[in-house]
KEZA-156724 format. One record per residue (C-alpha): chain; x, y, z. Coordinates in steps of 0.5 Angstrom, whole numbers, plus 500, padded with zeros to 3 digits. Example, Ala and Ser with C-alpha at 12.3 -4.5 7.8 and 13.67 -1.06 7.14 Angstrom:
<sites>
> A; 525; 491; 516
> A; 527; 498; 514
</sites>
This chain:
<sites>
> A; 531; 510; 501
> A; 525; 511; 506
> A; 521; 505; 508
> A; 513; 505; 509
> A; 508; 500; 511
> A; 503; 498; 507
> A; 497; 496; 511
> A; 493; 491; 507
> A; 486; 489; 509
> A; 481; 484; 508
> A; 479; 483; 500
> A; 473; 487; 498
> A; 470; 484; 492
> A; 477; 483; 487
> A; 481; 488; 491
> A; 485; 489; 497
> A; 484; 496; 501
> A; 491; 499; 502
> A; 493; 504; 507
> A; 500; 507; 508
> A; 499; 511; 515
> A; 506; 514; 515
> A; 503; 519; 509
> A; 496; 521; 511
> A; 491; 521; 505
> A; 495; 515; 502
> A; 490; 510; 500
> A; 490; 505; 494
> A; 488; 498; 493
> A; 491; 492; 489
> A; 489; 485; 487
> A; 495; 481; 490
> A; 501; 483; 494
> A; 505; 485; 488
> A; 500; 490; 485
> A; 499; 492; 493
> A; 506; 494; 493
> A; 506; 497; 486
> A; 500; 501; 488
> A; 503; 504; 494
> A; 509; 506; 492
> A; 506; 510; 486
> A; 501; 513; 491
> A; 507; 515; 496
> A; 511; 518; 490
> A; 505; 522; 487
> A; 503; 524; 494
> A; 510; 526; 496
> A; 513; 528; 490
> A; 519; 523; 490
> A; 522; 518; 485
> A; 518; 512; 486
> A; 525; 508; 486
> A; 527; 512; 493
> A; 521; 508; 496
> A; 521; 501; 499
> A; 515; 498; 502
> A; 514; 493; 508
> A; 507; 489; 507
> A; 503; 489; 514
> A; 498; 483; 511
> A; 492; 484; 515
> A; 487; 480; 510
> A; 486; 474; 514
> A; 485; 478; 521
> A; 478; 478; 524
> A; 476; 485; 528
</sites>
């Protein structure tokens, strides 16, 4: 199982933006951290054409960080 990092940014309306830097072009969003993980796994699976069960997600929670 390969692990990827989902970087979660500050909320934009009802959504948290998510970027997966290990897979260029993977950007998604979620309403909470559970949905963030699900959406990141799905996006990676589709982009890399690998089964979703082979993908692990590490959450890098930057929701409260100020730039």
